[in-house]
C-alpha positions as CSV (number, residue, x, y, z in Angstrom):
1,M,-32.0,-18.6,11.2
2,V,-33.5,-15.2,12.1
3,Q,-37.0,-14.6,10.6
4,L,-38.5,-11.3,9.7
5,T,-41.7,-11.6,11.8
6,P,-42.7,-7.9,12.1
7,T,-43.9,-6.2,8.9
8,A,-41.5,-3.9,7.1
9,S,-43.7,-0.9,7.6
10,S,-44.0,-1.4,11.4
11,R,-40.3,-1.9,11.8
12,L,-39.5,1.3,9.8
13,T,-42.1,3.2,11.8
14,A,-40.4,2.1,14.9
15,W,-37.1,3.4,13.6
16,Q,-38.7,6.7,12.7
17,A,-39.8,7.0,16.3
18,R,-36.4,6.2,17.6
19,A,-34.7,8.6,15.1
20,S,-36.3,11.6,16.6
21,A,-33.2,12.1,18.7
22,S,-31.0,12.1,15.5
23,P,-31.9,14.7,12.9
24,L,-29.5,13.0,10.4
25,L,-31.2,9.6,10.5
26,A,-34.7,11.2,10.7
27,A,-34.1,13.2,7.5
28,A,-32.8,10.1,5.7
29,L,-35.8,8.0,6.8
30,A,-38.2,10.8,5.8
31,A,-36.7,11.0,2.3
32,C,-36.4,7.3,1.6
33,T,-39.5,5.8,3.2
34,P,-41.9,4.2,2.4
35,A,-40.2,2.8,-0.7
36,S,-37.5,1.2,1.6
37,G,-38.7,-2.2,2.9
38,A,-37.7,-5.0,5.2
39,E,-34.1,-5.0,4.0
40,C,-33.6,-1.4,5.1
41,A,-35.1,-2.1,8.5
42,D,-33.0,-5.2,8.9
43,V,-29.8,-3.2,8.0
44,L,-30.6,-0.6,10.6
45,D,-31.2,-3.3,13.2
46,L,-27.9,-4.9,12.5
47,L,-26.0,-1.6,12.5
48,A,-27.6,-0.8,15.9
49,M,-26.4,-4.1,17.2
50,L,-22.9,-3.3,16.0
51,G,-23.1,0.0,17.8
52,C,-22.6,2.1,14.6
53,D,-23.3,5.9,14.8
54,A,-26.1,7.9,13.3
55,Q,-24.0,9.0,10.4
56,T,-23.4,5.4,9.4
57,Q,-27.1,4.5,9.8
58,A,-28.2,7.5,7.8
59,A,-25.7,6.7,5.0
60,A,-27.1,3.1,4.8
61,V,-30.6,4.6,4.3
62,W,-29.5,7.2,1.8
63,F,-27.8,4.5,-0.2
64,E,-31.2,2.9,-0.7
65,L,-32.3,6.1,-2.4
66,A,-29.0,6.5,-4.4
67,Q,-29.4,3.0,-5.8
68,R,-33.2,3.3,-6.5
69,D,-33.4,6.9,-7.7
70,P,-29.9,8.4,-8.6
71,S,-31.4,11.8,-9.6
72,A,-33.2,12.1,-6.3
73,W,-30.0,11.3,-4.5
74,Q,-28.1,13.9,-6.5
75,A,-30.7,16.5,-5.4
76,H,-30.4,15.7,-1.7
77,A,-26.6,15.0,-1.6
78,P,-25.3,18.7,-1.6
79,S,-27.2,19.4,1.6
80,L,-25.8,16.4,3.5
81,P,-22.6,16.4,5.7
82,P,-19.5,15.5,3.8
83,E,-19.0,12.3,6.0
84,V,-22.4,11.0,5.1
85,R,-21.8,11.6,1.4
86,R,-18.4,9.8,1.6
87,L,-20.1,6.8,3.3
88,V,-22.7,6.6,0.5
89,E,-20.0,7.0,-2.1
90,G,-18.1,4.1,-0.5
91,Q,-21.1,1.9,-0.9
92,L,-21.6,3.0,-4.5
93,A,-18.0,2.2,-5.2
94,A,-18.4,-1.3,-3.8
95,E,-21.1,-1.9,-6.4
96,K,-18.2,-2.0,-9.0
97,V,-16.7,-5.0,-7.1
98,W,-20.1,-6.8,-7.0
99,A,-20.4,-6.3,-10.8
100,L,-16.9,-7.6,-11.4
101,H,-17.6,-10.7,-9.2
102,A,-20.7,-11.4,-11.2
103,Q,-18.5,-11.6,-14.4
104,R,-16.4,-14.4,-12.8
105,E,-17.8,-17.8,-12.5
106,T,-14.6,-19.5,-11.3
107,G,-11.2,-18.6,-9.9
108,T,-9.9,-16.9,-6.8
109,Q,-11.5,-13.6,-5.7
110,E,-8.3,-12.3,-4.1
111,G,-8.0,-9.4,-6.4
112,L,-11.6,-8.3,-5.8
113,R,-11.2,-8.4,-2.1
114,R,-8.1,-6.2,-2.4
115,L,-9.8,-3.8,-4.7
116,L,-12.8,-3.5,-2.3
117,L,-10.6,-2.6,0.6
118,A,-8.5,-0.2,-1.5
119,I,-11.4,1.9,-2.7
120,I,-13.1,2.1,0.7
121,R,-11.4,4.9,2.6
122,D,-13.8,4.8,5.6
123,L,-14.0,1.5,7.4
124,R,-17.6,2.2,8.5
125,V,-18.6,1.4,5.0
126,V,-17.5,-2.3,5.6
127,F,-20.0,-2.5,8.5
128,V,-22.8,-1.3,6.2
129,L,-21.8,-3.7,3.4
130,L,-21.8,-6.6,5.8
131,A,-25.2,-5.7,7.4
132,R,-26.8,-5.1,4.0
133,Q,-25.5,-8.4,2.6
134,L,-26.8,-10.3,5.6
135,A,-30.2,-8.6,5.2
136,K,-30.2,-9.7,1.6
137,M,-29.3,-13.3,2.5
138,R,-32.0,-13.5,5.0
139,G,-34.6,-12.7,2.3
140,A,-32.8,-14.7,-0.5
141,I,-35.2,-17.6,-0.2
142,A,-37.7,-15.6,-2.2
143,L,-35.3,-14.9,-5.1
144,P,-35.0,-17.0,-8.3
145,E,-32.4,-19.8,-7.8
146,A,-29.8,-18.2,-10.1
147,E,-29.9,-14.9,-8.2
148,R,-29.9,-16.7,-4.9
149,V,-26.8,-18.8,-5.8
150,A,-25.0,-15.7,-7.2
151,L,-25.7,-13.8,-4.0
152,A,-24.5,-16.7,-1.8
153,R,-21.3,-17.1,-3.9
154,L,-20.6,-13.3,-3.4
155,T,-21.2,-13.7,0.3
156,R,-18.9,-16.7,0.6
157,D,-16.1,-15.0,-1.4
158,I,-16.2,-11.5,-0.1
159,H,-18.4,-10.8,2.9
160,A,-17.8,-13.8,5.1
161,P,-14.0,-13.4,5.0
162,L,-14.3,-9.7,5.9
163,A,-16.6,-10.4,8.8
164,N,-14.1,-13.1,9.9
165,R,-11.1,-10.7,9.8
166,L,-13.0,-8.1,11.7
167,G,-14.0,-10.7,14.3
168,I,-17.7,-10.0,14.0
169,W,-18.9,-13.5,14.8
170,Q,-22.6,-12.3,15.1
171,L,-22.5,-11.6,11.4
172,K,-19.8,-14.1,10.3
173,W,-21.6,-17.3,11.4
174,E,-24.9,-16.3,9.8
175,L,-23.3,-15.2,6.6
176,E,-21.5,-18.5,6.4
177,D,-24.5,-20.6,7.2
178,L,-26.8,-18.9,4.8
179,A,-24.2,-19.0,1.9
180,F,-23.7,-22.7,2.7
181,R,-27.4,-23.4,2.8
182,Y,-27.9,-22.0,-0.8
183,L,-24.6,-23.3,-2.3
184,E,-24.7,-26.8,-0.8
185,P,-28.4,-27.4,-0.1
186,E,-28.3,-31.2,0.2
187,T,-25.3,-31.2,2.6
188,Y,-26.8,-28.4,4.6
189,K,-30.1,-30.3,5.0
190,R,-28.3,-33.6,6.0
191,I,-26.3,-31.9,8.8
192,A,-29.4,-30.0,10.0
193,R,-31.4,-33.2,10.1
194,L,-28.6,-34.9,12.1
195,L,-28.7,-32.0,14.6
196,D,-32.4,-32.1,14.9
197,E,-32.5,-35.9,15.4
198,R,-30.3,-35.7,18.5
199,R,-31.5,-32.3,19.8
200,A,-33.5,-33.7,22.7
201,D,-30.6,-36.0,23.9
202,R,-28.1,-33.1,23.5
203,E,-30.2,-30.6,25.4
204,A,-30.7,-33.1,28.3
205,F,-26.9,-33.7,28.3
206,I,-26.1,-29.9,28.3
207,A,-28.6,-29.4,31.2
208,Q,-26.8,-32.0,33.3
209,V,-23.4,-30.5,32.5
210,L,-24.6,-27.0,33.4
211,A,-26.0,-28.3,36.7
212,E,-22.8,-30.1,37.7
213,L,-20.5,-27.3,36.5
214,G,-22.5,-24.6,38.3
215,T,-22.3,-26.5,41.6
216,A,-18.5,-27.0,41.2
217,L,-17.9,-23.3,40.3
218,A,-20.0,-22.1,43.2
219,A,-18.1,-24.4,45.6
220,A,-14.9,-22.8,44.3
221,G,-16.2,-19.3,44.9
222,I,-16.3,-18.4,41.3
223,K,-19.2,-16.2,40.0
224,A,-20.0,-17.3,36.5
225,D,-22.8,-17.3,33.9
226,L,-23.2,-20.7,32.1
227,A,-24.9,-21.4,28.8
228,G,-24.9,-24.0,26.1
229,R,-23.1,-22.8,23.0
230,P,-24.9,-23.1,19.6
231,K,-22.9,-25.0,16.9
232,H,-23.4,-23.6,13.4
233,I,-23.9,-25.9,10.4
234,Y,-21.2,-24.5,8.3
235,S,-18.6,-24.8,11.0
236,I,-19.7,-28.5,11.6
237,W,-19.3,-29.3,7.9
238,K,-16.0,-27.5,7.7
239,K,-14.5,-29.5,10.6
240,M,-15.9,-32.8,9.1
241,H,-14.4,-31.9,5.8
242,R,-11.0,-30.7,7.2
243,K,-10.5,-33.6,9.6
244,G,-12.2,-36.3,7.5
245,L,-14.6,-37.2,10.4
246,E,-18.2,-38.4,10.4
247,F,-20.8,-36.4,12.3
248,S,-20.9,-38.9,15.1
249,D,-17.1,-38.5,15.7
250,L,-17.3,-34.8,16.4
251,Y,-16.8,-34.1,20.1
252,D,-17.7,-30.4,20.0
253,I,-21.3,-30.9,18.9
254,R,-21.9,-30.6,22.7
255,A,-20.5,-27.4,24.0
256,V,-20.9,-24.9,26.9
257,R,-19.6,-21.4,27.5
258,I,-18.5,-20.0,30.9
259,L,-18.5,-16.2,31.3
260,V,-16.7,-14.8,34.3
261,D,-15.6,-11.3,35.6
262,S,-11.8,-11.4,35.2
263,V,-8.9,-13.2,33.5
264,A,-7.9,-14.7,36.8
265,D,-11.3,-16.2,37.1
266,C,-10.9,-17.7,33.6
267,Y,-7.9,-19.8,34.7
268,A,-9.6,-20.6,38.0
269,A,-12.7,-21.9,36.1
270,L,-10.4,-23.9,33.8
271,G,-8.9,-25.6,36.9
272,V,-12.4,-26.4,38.1
273,V,-13.4,-27.9,34.7
274,H,-10.3,-30.1,34.5
275,A,-10.8,-31.2,38.1
276,Q,-14.4,-32.1,37.4
277,W,-13.7,-34.1,34.2
278,Q,-10.7,-35.7,32.4
279,H,-9.5,-33.3,29.8
280,L,-8.1,-34.1,26.3
281,P,-4.6,-32.5,26.2
282,R,-4.4,-32.0,22.5
283,E,-7.7,-30.1,22.4
284,F,-6.6,-27.2,24.6
285,D,-6.1,-23.7,23.2
286,D,-5.1,-20.6,25.2
287,Y,-6.3,-17.6,23.2
288,L,-5.9,-15.4,26.2
289,A,-2.1,-15.6,26.2
290,R,-2.0,-15.8,22.4
291,P,-5.0,-14.0,20.9
292,K,-6.0,-14.7,17.3
293,G,-5.0,-12.1,14.7
294,N,-8.5,-10.5,14.7
295,G,-8.4,-10.0,18.5
296,Y,-10.4,-13.1,19.5
297,R,-9.7,-14.1,23.1
298,S,-10.9,-17.2,25.0
299,L,-9.8,-20.4,26.6
300,H,-10.9,-23.6,24.7
301,T,-10.7,-27.0,26.2
302,A,-12.3,-30.4,25.6
303,V,-13.1,-33.0,28.3
304,I,-14.8,-36.4,28.7
305,G,-18.0,-35.3,30.5
306,P,-20.9,-37.1,32.0
307,Q,-21.9,-40.4,30.4
308,G,-18.4,-40.6,28.9
309,K,-19.3,-38.1,26.2
310,T,-16.9,-35.5,24.9
311,L,-17.7,-31.9,25.6
312,E,-16.2,-28.6,24.5
313,V,-15.9,-25.8,27.0
314,Q,-15.1,-22.1,26.2
315,I,-14.1,-19.8,29.1
316,R,-13.9,-16.0,28.7
317,T,-14.8,-12.8,30.5
318,H,-18.0,-10.9,29.8
319,A,-16.0,-8.1,28.1
320,M,-14.2,-10.6,25.9
321,H,-17.5,-12.2,25.0
322,R,-18.8,-8.8,23.8
323,D,-15.6,-8.1,21.9
324,N,-15.7,-11.6,20.3
325,E,-19.3,-11.3,19.2
326,L,-19.0,-7.8,17.7
327,G,-15.3,-7.7,16.8
328,V,-13.8,-4.3,16.3
329,A,-17.3,-2.8,16.3
330,A,-17.5,-3.6,20.1
331,H,-15.0,-0.9,20.9
332,W,-15.1,1.3,17.9
333,R,-17.3,4.4,18.2
334,Y,-17.3,7.2,15.7
335,K,-17.8,10.7,16.9
336,E,-20.7,12.6,15.4
337,G,-19.1,15.3,13.3
338,G,-15.6,16.5,14.0
339,G,-12.6,16.2,11.7
340,A,-10.2,13.3,11.6
341,D,-7.1,13.5,13.9
342,A,-4.0,11.5,14.3
343,E,-5.7,9.0,16.7
344,F,-8.6,8.6,14.3
345,E,-6.3,7.8,11.4
346,A,-4.3,5.4,13.5
347,K,-7.5,3.5,14.3
348,I,-8.4,3.4,10.7
349,A,-5.0,2.0,9.9
350,W,-5.3,-0.6,12.7
351,M,-8.7,-1.7,11.4
352,R,-7.3,-2.1,7.9
353,K,-4.6,-4.2,9.3
354,L,-7.2,-6.5,10.9
355,L,-8.6,-7.0,7.4
356,E,-5.4,-8.7,6.3
357,P,-6.0,-12.4,6.2
358,R,-3.3,-14.6,7.7
359,A,-2.2,-18.2,7.5
360,D,-4.5,-19.3,10.3
361,D,-7.7,-18.2,8.6
362,D,-9.8,-21.3,8.0
363,V,-12.7,-19.9,6.1
364,A,-11.2,-21.4,3.0
365,A,-7.6,-21.7,1.7
366,E,-8.5,-19.6,-1.3
367,L,-9.4,-16.6,0.9
368,R,-5.7,-15.8,1.7
369,T,-4.6,-12.4,0.7
370,E,-2.7,-9.4,1.8
371,L,-3.9,-5.9,2.3
372,L,-0.9,-3.6,1.7
373,E,-1.4,0.2,1.9
374,D,1.5,0.8,-0.5
375,R,-0.3,-1.1,-3.3
376,V,-2.6,0.2,-6.1
377,Y,-5.4,-2.1,-7.5
378,L,-6.1,-1.6,-11.2
379,L,-8.6,-3.1,-13.6
380,T,-8.1,-4.3,-17.2
381,P,-10.9,-3.6,-19.7
382,K,-12.1,-7.2,-19.0
383,G,-12.4,-6.6,-15.3
384,E,-9.2,-8.4,-14.2
385,V,-7.5,-6.9,-11.1
386,F,-3.8,-6.3,-10.9
387,D,-2.1,-5.0,-7.8
388,L,1.2,-3.0,-8.3
389,P,3.4,-1.1,-5.9
390,H,2.4,2.5,-5.1
391,G,3.8,4.9,-7.6
392,A,3.6,2.5,-10.6
393,T,2.9,4.0,-14.0
394,V,0.6,2.8,-16.7
395,L,3.8,1.5,-18.5
396,D,4.5,-0.6,-15.3
397,F,0.9,-1.8,-15.5
398,A,1.4,-2.9,-19.2
399,Y,4.4,-5.1,-18.2
400,Y,2.5,-6.6,-15.3
401,V,-0.4,-7.6,-17.6
402,H,2.1,-9.3,-20.0
403,T,5.7,-8.8,-21.0
404,E,4.8,-8.5,-24.7
405,V,2.1,-5.9,-23.9
406,G,4.8,-3.9,-22.2
407,H,7.2,-4.2,-25.1
408,R,4.5,-3.1,-27.6
409,C,3.0,-0.3,-25.4
410,R,2.6,3.0,-27.1
411,G,0.0,4.7,-25.0
412,A,-2.8,4.2,-22.4
413,R,-6.3,5.2,-21.6
414,V,-7.3,5.5,-17.9
415,N,-11.1,5.5,-17.4
416,G,-11.4,6.3,-21.1
417,R,-9.0,9.2,-21.1
418,I,-5.7,9.3,-22.9
419,V,-2.8,9.7,-20.5
420,P,1.1,9.8,-20.9
421,L,3.1,6.7,-20.1
422,I,4.4,8.3,-16.9
423,H,0.9,8.7,-15.5
424,Q,0.4,7.0,-12.1
425,P,-3.2,5.6,-11.9
426,R,-5.1,5.2,-8.6
427,S,-6.8,2.2,-7.1
428,G,-10.0,1.3,-8.9
429,D,-8.9,2.9,-12.3
430,R,-9.6,0.9,-15.4
431,V,-6.5,1.0,-17.6
432,E,-6.5,0.2,-21.3
433,I,-3.1,-0.2,-23.0
434,I,-2.6,1.0,-26.5
435,T,-0.2,-1.3,-28.4
436,A,1.7,-1.3,-31.7
437,K,2.2,-4.4,-33.9
438,N,5.9,-4.7,-33.3
439,A,7.7,-4.8,-29.9
440,E,10.0,-1.8,-29.7
441,P,10.7,-0.5,-26.2
442,S,12.5,2.9,-25.8
443,R,15.9,3.1,-24.0
444,D,14.5,6.1,-22.2
445,W,12.2,3.8,-20.3
446,L,15.3,2.5,-18.4
447,S,16.3,6.0,-17.3
448,P,15.3,6.7,-13.7
449,H,15.2,10.5,-14.6
450,H,12.4,10.1,-17.1
451,G,10.0,8.2,-14.7
452,Y,8.5,5.8,-17.2
453,L,9.2,2.6,-15.1
454,N,9.0,2.8,-11.3
455,T,9.0,-1.0,-10.5
456,S,12.0,-3.2,-10.7
457,R,10.0,-6.0,-12.2
458,A,9.0,-3.9,-15.2
459,R,12.5,-2.5,-15.6
460,E,14.0,-5.9,-15.7
461,K,11.5,-7.1,-18.4
462,A,12.4,-4.0,-20.5
463,R,16.1,-4.6,-19.9
464,S,15.8,-8.2,-21.0
465,W,14.4,-7.1,-24.3
466,F,17.5,-5.0,-25.0
467,R,19.8,-7.8,-23.9
468,R,18.4,-9.8,-26.9
469,V,19.3,-6.9,-29.3
470,A,22.6,-7.3,-31.2
471,F,25.7,-6.7,-29.2
472,D,26.9,-3.9,-31.6
473,A,23.7,-2.0,-31.1
474,N,24.0,-2.1,-27.3
475,L,27.6,-1.1,-27.6
476,A,26.8,1.9,-29.8
477,A,23.9,3.0,-27.6
478,G,26.1,2.8,-24.4
479,R,28.9,4.8,-26.1
480,A,26.4,7.5,-27.0
481,L,25.1,7.6,-23.5
482,L,28.5,7.8,-21.9
483,E,29.6,10.6,-24.3
484,R,26.4,12.5,-23.6
485,E,27.0,12.2,-19.9
486,L,30.6,13.4,-20.1
487,K,29.5,16.3,-22.3
488,R,26.7,17.3,-19.9
489,L,29.2,17.3,-17.0
490,A,31.9,19.1,-19.1
491,L,34.4,16.3,-18.6
492,P,35.8,15.6,-22.0
493,N,39.2,14.5,-20.8
494,A,38.1,12.4,-17.8
495,D,40.1,9.2,-17.1
496,L,37.8,6.3,-17.9
497,S,40.3,3.5,-17.5
498,K,39.3,2.6,-13.9
499,L,35.5,2.8,-14.5
500,P,34.8,-0.9,-15.4
501,A,36.4,-2.2,-12.3
502,Q,34.3,0.1,-10.1
503,F,31.2,-1.7,-11.4
504,H,32.8,-5.2,-11.2
505,L,33.1,-5.3,-15.0
506,K,36.1,-6.5,-16.9
507,T,36.2,-4.3,-20.0
508,H,35.2,-0.9,-21.2
509,E,32.8,-2.6,-23.7
510,E,31.0,-4.4,-20.8
511,L,30.5,-1.0,-19.2
512,L,29.0,0.5,-22.3
513,V,26.6,-2.4,-22.6
514,A,25.6,-2.1,-19.0
515,L,24.9,1.6,-19.6
516,A,22.8,0.7,-22.6
517,L,20.7,-1.7,-20.6
518,G,20.2,0.7,-17.7
519,E,22.2,-1.5,-15.3
520,V,24.5,1.5,-14.8
521,N,23.3,5.1,-15.0
522,G,24.8,8.5,-15.4
523,G,24.6,9.4,-11.8
524,Q,26.7,6.3,-10.8
525,I,29.3,7.2,-13.5
526,A,29.5,10.7,-12.1
527,R,30.0,9.4,-8.5
528,V,32.7,7.0,-9.5
529,L,34.6,9.7,-11.5
530,Q,34.5,11.9,-8.4
531,E,35.7,9.1,-6.1
532,A,38.5,8.1,-8.5
533,A,39.8,11.7,-8.4
534,H,40.2,11.7,-4.6
535,P,40.3,8.1,-3.2
536,V,40.0,7.6,0.6
537,E,43.5,6.9,2.0
538,P,44.0,5.2,5.3
539,S,45.6,7.4,8.0
540,P,49.0,5.9,8.9
541,S,49.0,7.5,12.4
542,P,47.0,10.0,14.4
543,A,47.4,13.4,13.0
544,P,48.5,16.3,15.2
545,P,45.7,18.8,16.1
546,V,45.0,21.4,13.5
547,A,45.1,25.1,14.4
548,R,41.6,26.6,14.8
549,H,42.5,29.5,12.5
550,A,43.0,27.2,9.5
551,T,40.9,27.6,6.4
552,P,37.3,26.4,6.4
553,D,36.6,23.1,4.7
554,Q,40.0,21.7,5.7
555,G,40.7,18.4,4.0
556,A,38.6,19.3,1.0
557,L,41.8,20.2,-0.9
558,R,45.3,19.0,-0.3
559,I,48.3,21.1,-1.5
560,E,51.6,19.3,-2.0
561,G,54.4,20.3,0.4
562,V,52.4,23.1,2.0
563,G,50.1,23.2,5.0
564,N,47.3,25.4,6.1
565,L,47.1,27.7,3.1
566,L,43.9,29.5,2.3
567,T,42.3,28.0,-0.8
568,V,39.7,29.7,-3.0
569,L,37.8,28.0,-5.9
570,A,38.3,29.9,-9.0
571,R,35.1,31.5,-10.4
572,C,36.3,31.3,-14.0
573,C,36.0,27.6,-14.2
574,Q,34.2,26.6,-11.0
575,P,35.9,23.2,-10.3
576,L,33.9,20.5,-8.7
577,P,35.1,17.5,-6.6
578,G,36.3,15.0,-9.2
579,D,37.6,17.6,-11.7
580,P,41.4,17.4,-12.3
581,V,42.7,20.6,-10.6
582,R,45.8,22.7,-10.1
583,G,46.6,25.7,-7.9
584,F,47.9,29.2,-8.5
585,I,49.5,31.1,-5.6
586,T,47.9,34.6,-5.6
587,K,48.9,37.7,-3.8
588,G,47.0,38.0,-0.6
589,R,44.2,35.5,-1.4
590,G,46.0,32.2,-0.8
591,V,45.8,29.5,-3.5
592,S,43.3,29.9,-6.3
593,V,42.2,26.4,-7.4
594,H,41.4,26.0,-11.1
595,R,40.3,23.1,-13.3
596,A,43.4,21.7,-15.0
597,D,42.1,22.6,-18.4
598,C,41.1,26.2,-17.4
599,A,42.1,28.8,-20.0
600,S,42.7,31.4,-17.3
601,L,45.0,29.1,-15.5
602,A,47.0,28.5,-18.7
603,R,47.5,32.3,-19.2
604,L,48.6,32.7,-15.6
605,A,51.0,29.7,-15.9
606,R,52.6,31.2,-19.0
607,R,53.1,34.5,-17.1
608,D,54.3,33.0,-13.7
609,P,55.0,29.3,-14.0
610,D,56.7,29.1,-10.6
611,R,53.4,30.0,-8.8
612,V,51.6,27.0,-10.2
613,I,51.4,24.2,-7.7
614,E,49.9,20.7,-7.5
615,V,46.5,20.4,-5.8
616,E,44.2,17.5,-5.3
617,W,40.8,16.8,-3.7
618,G,40.9,15.4,-0.2
619,R,38.4,13.3,1.7
620,A,36.3,16.0,3.4
621,T,34.1,17.4,0.7
622,A,30.9,18.0,2.8
623,R,30.3,21.5,1.3
624,S,28.6,22.9,-1.8
625,Y,30.3,24.1,-5.0
626,Q,29.2,26.7,-7.5
627,V,28.6,25.6,-11.0
628,D,27.1,27.1,-14.2
629,I,24.6,25.1,-16.3
630,E,22.8,25.9,-19.6
631,L,19.5,24.8,-20.9
632,H,18.4,24.9,-24.6
633,G,14.9,24.2,-25.8
634,F,11.7,25.7,-27.2
635,D,9.5,28.1,-25.3
636,R,6.2,27.0,-24.0
637,K,3.8,28.2,-21.3
638,G,5.1,27.4,-17.8
639,L,8.5,26.2,-19.0
640,Q,10.5,28.5,-16.7
641,K,8.3,27.7,-13.8
642,D,8.8,24.0,-14.3
643,V,12.5,24.4,-14.5
644,L,12.7,26.5,-11.3
645,N,10.4,24.1,-9.4
646,L,12.5,21.1,-10.4
647,I,15.8,22.8,-9.4
648,S,14.2,23.8,-6.1
649,N,12.8,20.3,-5.4
650,V,16.3,18.7,-6.0
651,G,17.7,21.0,-3.3
652,T,20.3,22.9,-5.3
653,P,20.2,26.6,-4.4
654,I,20.2,29.1,-7.3
655,V,22.9,31.8,-7.0
656,A,22.0,33.6,-10.3
657,S,19.9,33.0,-13.4
658,S,19.2,34.5,-16.8
659,S,17.2,33.6,-19.9
660,R,17.0,34.6,-23.5
661,L,14.3,34.0,-26.0
662,Q,14.6,34.1,-29.8
663,G,11.3,35.6,-30.9
664,R,11.3,34.3,-34.4
665,T,12.3,30.7,-33.8
666,G,10.9,30.3,-30.3
667,E,14.2,28.9,-29.1
668,V,15.0,29.6,-25.4
669,E,18.3,29.6,-23.6
670,M,18.5,29.6,-19.8
671,R,21.6,29.9,-17.7
672,F,21.8,29.2,-14.0
673,T,24.5,29.4,-11.4
674,L,23.9,26.8,-8.8
675,R,25.4,25.3,-5.7
676,V,25.7,21.5,-5.8
677,K,27.3,18.9,-3.6
678,D,29.1,16.8,-6.2
679,F,29.0,15.2,-9.7
680,E,26.2,12.8,-8.8
681,Q,23.8,15.5,-7.7
682,L,24.7,17.5,-10.8
683,S,24.2,14.5,-13.1
684,S,20.8,13.7,-11.6
685,L,19.7,17.3,-11.9
686,L,20.7,17.5,-15.6
687,G,19.0,14.3,-16.4
688,K,15.8,15.5,-14.8
689,L,16.0,18.8,-16.6
690,V,16.4,17.3,-20.0
691,S,13.4,15.1,-19.4
692,L,11.1,18.2,-19.1
693,P,8.9,18.8,-22.2
694,N,10.5,21.2,-24.7
695,V,14.0,21.0,-23.1
696,V,16.4,19.8,-25.7
697,E,19.7,20.0,-23.8
698,A,20.9,20.6,-20.3
699,R,24.6,20.7,-19.6
700,R,27.3,22.1,-17.4
701,V,29.1,25.1,-18.9
702,S,32.6,24.0,-19.9
703,A,35.8,25.8,-18.8
704,S,36.4,27.3,-22.2
């Protein structure tokens, strides 16, 4: 173990002298010294070893002040660069995870590790956290036993796995050994004693190996640096435990490392080793061809060396050795100042990916977890961590906590503040669900337009509740939903006979129940009605070329017995694809296409019945159609702005608009002329409009 031989004051003085070249670090040391002690000096030494920049080092020192004297930190913080403040805030945020860990005596820490990585937006914070934890562990022998054990448990559960995923072996092995020393003191002492008892024999054996190997490599013309490789107590115990072996059966207690200049020399050195001694075929690993997930690269082999004793040999280049010891820190340098660019963000994403544990991690089986950028990590009032898909609402969270909590949810508090059920919390938020005595979900929760439930898991749980409701209640609710949708789309006479088959249902009643349960929504109904009105027909034979002077949008409408006539959509009723339509031959404007129930068409037909012709929608409908809609509700501040923003976001151009306010009652009526693609887009828009606060009704204006 590394001992703190220099005094804290002398080490900090040395850092002050070195910091003269960095105003950032010098200012931090001046403000925080002399109260900072050996731990601060140790942290700075470790960060320097990792190659961290002055911003990271300064943030580590400022954190000491922020933790010790929050008011003093608040006084200094405004004058510091934003990046330094962000690094300190990341360390302060991590304190929340340490506190939550202290509340848990047993169980997996997967959620806490996820939460930690989710709340840290700058990966430099991870380096500081690892360095600080190692500094604390080095001085933990002076702590009371309970504190020492708690610190070791936190190290084992959180810090050592992170160092492992980042490939920072310099920190990883010491964090593991120190945690093992304090959590399993008797086992640690027993293995340490066994190592000490055979140290002299082992050192003599390694000296003989290095002499023979050096001679063989030189004879082969390979320039190499050779050294014995230290074996760490935790890794020895782990191998004994995993393979069920005794200490005397471990072959890799005796190990050497060969460092060469190139990859070609690695394989050449491997050939020399295997020519010198008999190798063990099952104990060969090529991490050059197949690097570990955290970037570790090396050749590992085991041979029967001098005196018939087994020997482990690792072969790598000098650059690989540096990378393996320092992990991502070896080739990660942060520029002083300067904003983040695309390359910077890509590296951040890459480093976060490295932190994702994989199946081959052997720190402990319980340490397996996934780091997904599209997840949010939320806390219950008791400190439990739940991860949900990005975009989840507090109502989704309620169902993730427990199905019954979701059913009885009536509100939520996020960090102590009341929020609506559609609120989307962020990672690290503490969410408290307000429940009622009885379970009574709302059918609006199943509507995608309202935005209450954004995860399929929560929607299915809510849907299952309604499945248990009496069949008649679901039937009535579905009928009301269908009637409301047809009314909104102004399709009172639509043919519904073919609807069930389109959704693989047998009867109209099954369709109504599916509507009530949210398994079918209004947009799907609208699309099917449109498709039923103009089904795609197979072409019996190649069609002759169409003249270029033909009407635009050819194929959008088909006129029985007549070809290439100009068609115009009547402005009086504004037919949409899917509406039953008929045509009226005008003088000079081609065929005017009306909805079949249009009052204007009825008057024209009574006057000139011979000019009425049959028209139907064709296959090509890739155009927009004009439609009038009406909104009714009660006025409030920002209502018109919200309506206009929603229409714009959906992508439906506004042709004309008007509004009228009843001053005495506060009722408001808005009318818009829009251009939409089809029924489905119109249905979706109307559903979203009616979900706005204070909007009571949104519907298409009927032909009458």
